[in-house]
N, CA, C and O of each residue as an XYZ file, in Angstrom:
764
protein
N     120.639    101.928    106.461
C     119.418    101.156    106.622
C     118.452    101.349    105.538
O     118.157    102.479    105.148
N     117.920    100.217    105.010
C     116.907    100.410    104.007
C     115.544     99.870    104.452
O     115.420     98.731    104.904
N     114.379    100.855    104.286
C     113.233    100.438    104.721
C     112.222    100.515    103.504
O     112.207    101.498    102.762
N     111.388     99.442    103.337
C     110.532     99.325    102.141
C     109.080     99.499    102.668
O     108.692     98.889    103.665
N     108.358    100.280    102.025
C     106.895    100.508    102.514
C     106.081     99.882    101.460
O     106.351    100.037    100.269
N     105.037     99.140    101.899
C     104.100     98.429    100.979
C     102.656     98.814    101.508
O     102.432     99.124    102.678
N     101.761     98.760    100.562
C     100.382     98.919    100.912
C      99.573     99.243     99.629
O     100.178     99.675     98.648
N      98.359     99.072     99.596
C      97.612     99.345     98.487
C      97.381    100.954     98.447
O      97.711    101.665     99.397
N      96.858    101.401     97.410
C      96.711    102.760     97.065
C      96.018    103.553     98.111
O      95.045    103.069     98.690
N      96.463    104.754     98.391
C      95.703    105.827     99.325
C      95.605    105.343    100.714
O      94.589    105.616    101.353
N      96.624    104.603    101.289
C      96.617    104.268    102.639
C      97.496    105.041    103.548
O      97.546    104.853    104.764
N      98.267    106.021    102.818
C      99.234    106.909    103.616
C     100.728    106.393    103.602
O     101.493    106.769    104.491
N     101.125    105.597    102.673
C     102.491    105.307    102.486
C     103.482    106.497    102.330
O     104.421    106.723    103.093
N     103.144    107.216    101.246
C     103.949    108.406    100.920
C     103.945    109.412    102.093
O     105.000    109.964    102.405
N     102.843    109.658    102.725
C     102.642    110.548    103.932
C     103.652    110.119    105.073
O     104.407    110.925    105.615
N     103.594    108.774    105.385
C     104.410    108.187    106.299
C     105.919    108.335    105.929
O     106.724    108.671    106.798
N     106.293    108.095    104.699
C     107.590    108.125    104.269
C     108.113    109.666    104.470
O     109.224    109.909    104.939
N     107.273    110.586    104.099
C     107.682    112.065    104.314
C     107.758    112.357    105.746
O     108.674    113.073    106.152
N     106.822    111.838    106.618
C     107.004    112.108    107.975
C     108.306    111.615    108.631
O     108.976    112.300    109.404
N     108.593    110.378    108.254
C     109.887    109.845    108.621
C     111.055    110.631    108.162
O     111.961    110.889    108.955
N     111.091    111.025    106.941
C     112.059    111.843    106.476
C     112.313    113.164    107.215
O     113.432    113.619    107.448
N     111.244    113.678    107.528
C     111.157    114.886    108.357
C     111.773    114.805    109.707
O     112.388    115.730    110.237
N     111.545    113.520    110.277
C     112.060    113.245    111.647
C     113.463    112.851    111.654
O     114.229    113.128    112.577
N     113.801    112.170    110.559
C     115.271    111.634    110.542
C     116.107    112.391    109.531
O     115.928    112.264    108.320
N     117.008    113.169    110.052
C     117.730    114.026    109.180
C     118.742    113.257    108.194
O     119.181    113.804    107.182
N     119.044    112.073    108.531
C     119.905    111.253    107.617
C     119.117    110.351    106.772
O     119.664    109.324    106.367
N     117.938    110.596    106.464
C     117.066    109.832    105.660
C     116.864    110.431    104.230
O     116.786    111.646    104.044
N     116.788    109.537    103.271
C     116.393    110.033    101.951
C     115.280    109.117    101.360
O     115.058    107.987    101.794
N     114.591    109.705    100.323
C     113.469    108.989     99.881
C     113.755    108.560     98.510
O     114.319    109.295     97.700
N     113.338    107.290     98.234
C     113.246    106.722     96.946
C     111.866    106.775     96.422
O     110.965    106.172     97.006
N     111.650    107.469     95.346
C     110.317    107.780     94.903
C     109.622    106.322     94.430
O     110.272    105.305     94.186
N     108.364    106.426     94.366
C     107.479    105.234     93.938
C     107.936    104.873     92.549
O     108.126    105.732     91.689
N     108.109    103.563     92.345
C     108.586    103.146     91.102
C     107.690    103.430     89.959
O     108.179    103.636     88.848
N     106.259    103.459     90.177
C     105.320    103.818     89.044
C     105.429    105.142     88.677
O     105.174    105.403     87.501
N     105.792    106.147     89.510
C     105.975    107.488     89.097
C     107.254    107.653     88.443
O     107.331    108.306     87.403
N     108.328    107.075     89.009
C     109.611    107.063     88.333
C     109.709    106.553     86.960
O     110.322    107.190     86.103
N     109.133    105.434     86.711
C     109.026    104.727     85.466
C     108.122    105.507     84.403
O     108.415    105.535     83.208
N     107.073    106.098     84.906
C     106.212    106.918     84.103
C     106.952    108.125     83.522
O     106.842    108.445     82.339
N     107.726    108.795     84.425
C     108.555    110.019     84.114
C     109.656    109.565     83.116
O     109.832    110.265     82.119
N     110.389    108.482     83.294
C     111.361    108.058     82.515
C     110.824    107.611     81.106
O     111.456    107.932     80.099
N     109.880    107.012     81.036
C     109.317    106.427     79.793
C     108.439    107.486     79.009
O     108.354    107.470     77.781
N     107.786    108.414     79.822
C     106.917    109.251     79.206
C     105.529    108.669     78.963
O     104.668    109.262     78.314
N     105.364    107.466     79.528
C     104.102    106.634     79.342
C     103.349    106.599     80.706
O     103.967    106.329     81.736
N     102.007    106.871     80.715
C     101.370    106.559     81.995
C     101.155    105.170     82.213
O     101.094    104.422     81.237
N     101.017    104.674     83.516
C     100.746    103.114     83.713
C      99.574    102.832     82.990
O      98.739    103.700     82.735
N      99.466    101.552     82.620
C      98.220    100.968     82.005
C      97.168    100.793     83.008
O      97.406    100.585     84.198
N      95.934    100.889     82.470
C      94.792    100.873     83.335
C      94.661     99.482     83.990
O      94.138     99.390     85.101
N      95.118     98.401     83.335
C      95.243     97.026     83.699
C      96.683     96.514     83.719
O      97.249     96.326     82.642
N      97.255     96.299     84.764
C      98.740     95.880     84.701
C      99.094     94.815     83.677
O      98.520     93.726     83.660
N      99.994     95.132     82.877
C     100.423     94.035     81.888
C     101.805     93.437     82.324
O     102.490     94.043     83.148
N     102.191     92.324     81.808
C     103.476     91.676     82.131
C     104.602     92.700     81.873
O     105.503     92.854     82.697
N     104.543     93.389     80.736
C     105.807     94.365     80.486
C     105.742     95.474     81.446
O     106.811     95.925     81.857
N     104.575     96.004     81.881
C     104.491     97.138     82.917
C     105.036     96.619     84.169
O     105.879     97.254     84.803
N     104.581     95.478     84.549
C     104.949     95.007     85.948
C     106.476     94.527     85.946
O     107.187     94.636     86.944
N     106.881     94.026     84.822
C     108.268     93.643     84.750
C     109.180     94.902     84.982
O     110.137     94.895     85.756
N     108.769     96.029     84.200
C     109.538     97.257     84.308
C     109.551     97.732     85.774
O     110.591     98.113     86.310
N     108.305     97.695     86.435
C     108.389     98.150     87.742
C     109.151     97.358     88.679
O     109.828     97.904     89.550
N     109.072     95.923     88.536
C     109.923     95.144     89.322
C     111.329     95.285     89.174
O     112.066     95.282     90.160
N     111.794     95.420     87.901
C     113.184     95.534     87.579
C     113.620     96.928     88.064
O     114.719     97.011     88.613
N     112.931     97.933     87.928
C     113.312     99.267     88.365
C     113.571     99.215     89.940
O     114.647     99.535     90.444
N     112.502     98.791     90.629
C     112.569     98.760     92.065
C     113.733     97.920     92.521
O     114.470     98.399     93.383
N     113.970     96.775     92.062
C     115.081     95.934     92.363
C     116.509     96.650     92.082
O     117.482     96.560     92.832
N     116.464     97.304     90.991
C     117.751     97.974     90.710
C     117.982     99.181     91.658
O     119.131     99.493     91.970
N     116.943     99.840     92.106
C     117.174    100.915     93.101
C     117.536    100.411     94.378
O     118.314    101.062     95.076
N     117.010     99.199     94.814
C     117.388     98.610     96.068
C     118.872     98.021     95.987
O     119.615     98.071     96.968
N     119.263     97.466     94.776
C     120.704     96.990     94.649
C     121.605     98.187     94.823
O     122.592     98.152     95.558
N     121.217     99.317     94.082
C     122.031    100.500     94.132
C     122.276    100.943     95.507
O     123.412    101.184     95.915
N     121.131    101.061     96.287
C     121.221    101.540     97.665
C     122.035    100.706     98.538
O     122.786    101.197     99.380
N     121.886     99.304     98.331
C     122.728     98.332     99.093
C     124.156     98.509     98.761
O     124.980     98.383     99.668
N     124.564     98.806     97.480
C     125.987     98.887     97.114
C     126.585    100.128     97.597
O     127.769    100.121     97.936
N     125.897    101.174     97.660
C     126.361    102.526     98.053
C     126.058    102.982     99.388
O     126.265    104.161     99.676
N     125.579    102.151    100.255
C     125.053    102.621    101.569
C     126.125    103.198    102.342
O     127.237    102.672    102.345
N     125.872    104.226    102.988
C     126.786    104.987    103.948
C     126.354    104.860    105.305
O     125.160    104.865    105.601
N     127.359    104.737    106.220
C     126.983    104.554    107.595
C     126.151    105.663    108.155
O     126.463    106.846    108.018
N     125.044    105.235    108.813
C     123.980    105.945    109.321
C     122.940    106.540    108.321
O     122.026    107.260    108.723
N     123.088    106.251    107.140
C     122.096    106.640    106.129
C     120.898    105.717    106.098
O     121.009    104.493    106.173
N     119.758    106.351    105.986
C     118.411    105.560    105.979
C     117.763    105.930    104.652
O     117.529    107.092    104.323
N     117.474    104.789    103.868
C     116.859    105.023    102.630
C     115.388    104.539    102.790
O     115.195    103.420    103.265
N     114.315    105.346    102.408
C     113.020    105.008    102.575
C     112.390    104.772    101.185
O     112.159    105.709    100.421
N     112.133    103.542    100.900
C     111.526    103.170     99.595
C     110.029    103.166     99.617
O     109.390    102.313    100.233
N     109.425    104.247     98.854
C     108.002    104.280     98.739
C     107.555    103.266     97.658
O     107.492    103.545     96.460
N     107.267    102.129     98.167
C     106.967    100.936     97.366
C     108.179    100.255     96.883
O     109.286    100.791     96.932
N     107.961     99.014     96.393
C     109.013     98.144     95.983
C     108.508     97.144     95.094
O     107.302     97.125     94.846
N     109.356     96.238     94.541
C     108.845     95.201     93.630
C     107.637     94.400     94.237
O     106.835     93.845     93.485
N     107.517     94.346     95.567
C     106.463     93.659     96.219
C     105.072     94.098     95.753
O     104.175     93.308     95.458
N     104.980     95.388     95.715
C     103.621     96.008     95.348
C     103.383     95.675     93.854
O     102.242     95.356     93.521
N     104.239     95.719     93.052
C     103.996     95.509     91.662
C     103.653     94.065     91.458
O     102.834     93.734     90.600
N     104.273     93.184     92.241
C     103.955     91.676     92.260
C     102.475     91.663     92.774
O     101.685     90.916     92.197
N     102.099     92.337     93.683
C     100.734     92.211     94.295
C      99.747     92.558     93.163
O      98.768     91.857     92.908
N     100.062     93.664     92.513
C      99.217     94.147     91.453
C      99.114     93.131     90.191
O      98.086     92.987     89.530
N     100.229     92.507     89.976
C     100.284     91.486     88.989
C      99.356     90.316     89.302
O      98.730     89.723     88.424
N      99.302     90.021     90.575
C      98.445     88.932     90.976
C      96.968     89.329     90.757
O      96.135     88.554     90.289
N      96.716     90.575     91.128
C      95.295     90.987     90.952
C      94.961     91.033     89.407
O      93.877     90.659     88.961
N      95.945     91.502     88.668
C      95.695     91.484     87.236
C      95.348     90.081     86.649
O      94.507     89.924     85.764
N      96.066     89.081     87.217
C      95.830     87.708     86.740
C      94.377     87.256     87.352
O      93.603     86.576     86.679
N      94.132     87.607     88.429
C      92.865     87.162     89.015
C      91.620     87.847     88.216
O      90.557     87.243     88.068
N      91.819     89.019     87.767
C      90.681     89.735     87.078
C      90.782     89.573     85.604
O      90.140     90.373     84.924
N      91.453     88.707     85.035
C      91.471     88.409     83.677
C      92.517     89.168     82.824
O      92.453     89.082     81.597
N      93.491     89.917     83.435
C      94.561     90.445     82.629
C      95.476     89.475     82.099
O      95.249     88.272     82.231
N      96.647     89.976     81.419
C      97.442     88.920     80.688
C      98.523     88.327     81.574
O      99.285     87.480     81.105
N      98.628     88.751     82.891
C      99.519     88.072     83.802
C      99.136     86.682     83.978
O      97.946     86.376     84.042
N     100.088     85.797     84.062
C      99.711     84.344     84.237
C     100.743     83.679     85.338
O     101.701     84.317     85.775
N     100.485     82.512     85.685
C     101.309     81.912     86.709
C     102.873     81.781     86.307
O     103.738     81.924     87.171
N     103.187     81.510     84.992
C     104.586     81.399     84.703
C     105.289     82.732     84.851
O     106.462     82.781     85.221
N     104.499     83.937     84.533
C     105.102     85.108     84.751
C     105.323     85.385     86.206
O     106.437     85.768     86.564
N     104.358     85.224     87.073
C     104.591     85.252     88.449
C     105.772     84.383     89.121
O     106.487     84.775     90.044
N     105.840     83.169     88.503
C     107.019     82.354     88.944
C     108.362     83.073     88.451
O     109.357     83.071     89.175
N     108.356     83.596     87.381
C     109.540     84.219     86.820
C     109.842     85.486     87.707
O     111.022     85.780     87.900
N     108.846     86.246     88.252
C     109.159     87.430     88.882
C     109.465     87.246     90.380
O     110.110     88.079     91.017
N     108.947     86.060     90.933
C     109.049     85.861     92.387
C     110.475     86.014     92.893
O     110.660     86.694     93.902
N     111.522     85.420     92.257
C     112.945     85.550     92.746
C     113.386     86.859     92.810
O     114.193     87.195     93.676
N     112.891     87.742     91.883
C     113.342     89.210     91.858
C     112.652     89.832     93.083
O     113.370     90.573     93.754
N     111.478     89.671     93.460
C     110.777     90.140     94.629
C     111.520     89.666     95.780
O     111.796     90.497     96.646
N     111.880     88.485     95.925
C     112.545     87.921     97.144
C     113.905     88.694     97.284
O     114.254     89.226     98.337
N     114.587     88.707     96.210
C     115.903     89.452     96.327
C     115.769     90.870     96.706
O     116.542     91.383     97.516
N     114.752     91.554     96.109
C     114.503     93.009     96.529
C     114.196     93.098     98.035
O     114.728     93.928     98.772
N     113.347     92.230     98.415
C     113.003     92.336     99.990
C     114.165     91.878    100.902
O     114.261     92.293    102.057
N     115.060     90.995    100.342
C     116.217     90.654    101.089
C     117.249     91.783    101.224
O     118.121     91.686    102.087
N     117.193     92.832    100.425
C     118.029     93.919    100.400
C     117.532     95.061    101.434
O     118.230     96.013    101.782
N     116.313     94.828    101.832
C     115.678     95.796    102.842
C     116.129     95.277    104.290
O     116.414     94.091    104.457
N     116.178     96.145    105.254
C     116.330     95.729    106.678
C     115.023     95.561    107.246
O     114.900     94.743    108.158
N     113.914     96.287    106.801
C     112.606     96.239    107.349
C     111.493     96.451    106.273
O     111.594     97.355    105.444
N     110.559     95.699    106.303
C     109.450     95.864    105.378
C     108.316     96.436    106.215
O     107.989     95.833    107.237
N     107.658     97.613    105.840
C     106.648     98.150    106.611
C     105.318     98.081    105.819
O     105.200     98.722    104.775
N     104.408     97.380    106.259
C     103.206     97.264    105.620
C     102.172     98.332    106.222
O     101.967     98.356    107.436
N     101.559     99.169    105.392
C     100.558    100.078    105.683
C      99.294     99.537    105.203
O      98.951     99.653    104.026
N      98.554     98.916    106.138
C      97.191     98.238    105.795
C      96.020     99.229    105.488
O      96.029    100.344    106.011
N      95.121     98.886    104.740
C      93.920     99.613    104.444
C      93.158     99.584    105.852
O      92.968     98.531    106.461
N      92.758    100.782    106.291
C      91.987    100.930    107.412
C      90.563    101.566    107.105
O      90.488    102.365    106.171
N      89.572    101.290    107.752
C      88.280    101.855    107.526
C      88.300    103.418    107.598
O      88.953    104.034    108.441
N      87.603    103.943    106.733
C      87.466    105.391    106.627
C      88.589    106.190    105.864
O      88.668    107.418    105.866
N      89.482    105.299    105.186
C      90.534    105.900    104.339
C      90.132    105.832    102.943
O      90.107    104.769    102.323
N      89.792    107.053    102.400
C      89.253    107.056    101.095
C      90.318    106.990     99.954
O      91.502    107.179    100.234
N      89.936    106.735     98.714
C      90.759    106.621     97.599
C      91.031    107.980     96.993
O      90.059    108.581     96.534
N      92.171    108.516     96.934
C      92.610    109.797     96.449
C      92.948    109.669     94.961
O      93.891    108.974     94.581
N      92.197    110.322     94.173
C      92.517    110.394     92.711
C      93.677    111.326     92.218
O      93.535    112.537     92.384
N      94.773    110.865     91.645
C      95.888    111.615     91.377
C      96.546    111.183     89.960
O      97.679    111.550     89.648
N      95.764    110.401     89.162
C      96.267    110.078     87.877
C      96.999    108.811     87.817
O      97.237    108.266     86.739
N      97.389    108.293     89.026
C      98.234    107.009     89.081
C      97.326    105.927     89.756
O      97.585    104.739     89.569
N      96.278    106.302     90.528
C      95.508    105.356     91.114
C      94.408    104.879     90.403
O      93.602    105.682     89.933
N      94.263    103.607     90.256
C      93.265    103.073     89.219
C      92.313    102.064     89.922
O      91.344    101.669     89.273
N      92.499    101.617     91.179
C      91.698    100.655     91.745
C      90.462    101.149     92.346
O      90.429    102.185     93.009
N      89.331    100.327     92.090
C      88.192    100.628     92.857
C      88.244    100.048     94.259
O      89.176     99.310     94.578
N      87.312    100.344     95.071
C      87.378     99.872     96.432
C      87.451     98.413     96.626
O      88.134     97.960     97.545
N      86.753     97.595     95.776
C      86.963     96.099     96.010
C      88.339     95.673     95.699
O      88.886     94.810     96.386
N      88.951     96.255     94.661
C      90.224     95.868     94.239
C      91.369     96.408     95.152
O      92.430     95.793     95.263
N      91.112     97.605     95.815
C      91.941     97.982     96.846
C      92.029     97.047     97.980
O      93.107     96.764     98.503
N      90.835     96.541     98.382
C      90.713     95.688     99.465
C      91.468     94.304     99.146
O      92.080     93.675    100.010
N      91.346     93.882     97.727
C      91.968     92.628     97.298
C      93.570     92.823     97.374
O      94.284     91.930     97.831
N      94.039     93.928     96.945
C      95.420     94.180     96.939
C      96.037     94.091     98.436
O      97.060     93.490     98.762
N      95.196     94.806     99.232
C      95.540     94.906    100.709
C      95.689     93.395    101.178
O      96.654     93.037    101.854
N      94.819     92.650    100.836
C      94.779     91.138    101.355
C      95.910     90.428    100.640
O      96.558     89.602    101.282
N      96.213     90.672     99.359
C      97.295     89.951     98.674
C      98.661     90.306     99.272
O      99.523     89.438     99.408
N      98.855     91.555     99.621
C     100.114     92.071    100.270
C     100.176     91.347    101.646
O     101.226     90.801    101.986
N      99.158     91.330    102.384
C      99.235     90.631    103.800
C      99.604     89.187    103.569
O     100.455     88.674    104.295
N      99.013     88.484    102.592
C      99.250     87.120    102.342
C     100.806     86.880    101.879
O     101.467     85.920    102.276
N     101.262     87.811    101.052
C     102.548     87.666    100.494
C     103.658     88.031    101.634
O     104.813     87.619    101.521
N     103.301     88.709    102.574
C     104.188     89.091    103.695
C     104.068     88.072    104.918
O     104.872     88.085    105.850
N     103.051     87.236    104.836
C     102.989     86.310    105.925
C     104.133     85.377    105.914
O     104.573     84.949    104.847
N     104.650     85.033    107.092
C     105.809     84.174    107.220
C     105.807     82.987    106.524
O     106.831     82.584    105.973
N     104.604     82.291    106.483
C     104.374     80.973    105.736
C     104.597     81.066    104.275
O     104.901     80.085    103.597
N     104.435     82.312    103.781
C     104.617     82.476    102.254
C     106.059     82.397    101.827
O     106.251     82.178    100.631
N     107.116     82.543    102.626
C     108.384     82.425    102.189
C     108.952     83.575    101.281
O     110.055     83.488    100.741
N     108.197     84.557    101.164
C     108.447     85.694    100.197
C     109.599     86.679    100.849
O     110.584     87.106    100.247
N     109.279     86.915    102.092
C     109.954     88.055    102.734
C     111.016     87.517    103.851
O     110.606     87.097    104.933
N     112.189     87.549    103.576
C     113.261     87.116    104.538
C     113.586     88.158    105.573
O     114.494     87.958    106.380
N     112.878     89.258    105.576
C     113.126     90.365    106.589
C     111.965     90.549    107.563
O     110.849     90.080    107.341
N     112.274     91.243    108.634
C     111.160     91.650    109.580
C     110.037     92.381    108.856
O     110.329     93.199    107.984
N     108.794     92.135    109.166
C     107.740     92.898    108.662
C     107.070     93.580    109.855
O     106.888     92.979    110.914
N     106.663     95.009    109.631
C     106.052     95.600    110.730
C     104.805     96.187    110.106
O     104.876     96.949    109.142
N     103.694     95.834    110.650
C     102.325     96.370    110.236
C     102.084     97.595    111.151
O     102.022     97.504    112.377
N     101.957     98.706    110.483
C     101.656    100.037    111.163
C     100.274    100.442    111.056
O      99.645    100.398    109.999
N      99.763    100.875    112.270
C      98.339    101.325    112.312
C      98.172    102.576    113.010
O      99.064    102.915    113.786
N      97.208    103.277    112.857
C      96.784    104.403    113.754
C      97.164    105.694    113.036
O      97.430    105.728    111.835
N      97.174    106.813    113.891
C      97.421    108.136    113.503
C      98.915    108.342    112.931
O      99.764    107.510    113.252
N      99.223    109.291    112.197
C     100.505    109.562    111.665
C     101.521    109.452    112.704
O     102.487    108.715    112.507
N     101.405    110.103    113.783
C     102.396    110.153    114.793
C     102.623    108.741    115.420
O     103.761    108.364    115.702
N     101.637    108.051    115.609
C     101.567    106.677    116.107
C     102.410    105.805    115.104
O     103.223    105.002    115.562
N     102.253    105.928    113.891
C     103.016    105.178    112.883
C     104.459    105.383    112.853
O     105.245    104.450    112.689
N     104.800    106.550    113.005
C     106.146    107.063    113.103
C     106.837    106.437    114.324
O     107.932    105.882    114.241
N     106.109    106.561    115.507
C     106.611    106.001    116.732
C     106.750    104.480    116.654
O     107.704    103.945    117.219
N     105.873    103.775    116.003
C     106.003    102.371    115.952
C     107.225    101.960    115.037
O     107.828    100.912    115.269
N     107.543    102.696    114.119
C     108.824    102.510    113.203
C     109.960    102.807    114.046
O     110.905    102.018    114.039
N     109.998    103.982    114.870
C     111.121    104.281    115.636
C     111.477    103.260    116.648
O     112.661    103.059    116.916
N     110.497    102.584    117.241
C     110.679    101.569    118.106
C     111.341    100.368    117.550
O     112.278     99.841    118.149
N     110.885     99.915    116.420
C     111.442     98.775    115.792
C     112.823     99.032    115.355
O     113.696     98.195    115.584
N     113.117    100.283    114.657
C     114.358    100.578    114.214
C     115.482    100.549    115.316
O     116.619    100.114    115.130
N     115.018    101.054    116.441
C     115.816    101.060    117.608
C     116.316     99.620    117.975
O     117.443     99.388    118.411
N     115.322     98.660    117.743
C     115.691     97.344    118.226
C     116.494     96.662    117.080
O     117.214     95.709    117.377
N     116.419     97.072    115.831
C     117.301     96.645    114.861
C     118.791     97.080    114.830
O     119.680     96.391    114.329
N     118.965     98.212    115.376
C     120.262     98.831    115.492
C     121.227     98.163    116.416
O     122.356     98.627    116.572
């Protein structure tokens, strides 16, 4: 089973992924694409998302989902800390704020994002909740208003009317244990 986690920065996605991995002995974690690509290329992510940077993230994430789908073993759970969906949302923000991303680029990337999400069994959206601060770690670059905008973009992209996500979407809220329990209930229903 493949679970994809989405959300703006500093909302608890990685914490949730690690909580689930601790609770599920048959789970493995796929690292955030932005960290994996930075490590592979030796380049930090750009301050403003570029077409080249977002294409790398989308292609990397899609490749990891394809690999996981092709090599899945019975009972294995793969937890994807972000996916091409997140890079696509950041590309939209870049376009809205005057970056080099444009509508033709988004149109080119959209089928890749749809394919990536179709390879997941469940998409988990971790929304921005009040009182959750922005943690500085060298990869986070959004100010508070842009964090809120990415959160809204992700919610719009995952809305059924958008046609982007062919899989079930679960929005998790609350304390860490509550989020794990919400996912446990949905996974039990999918099995």
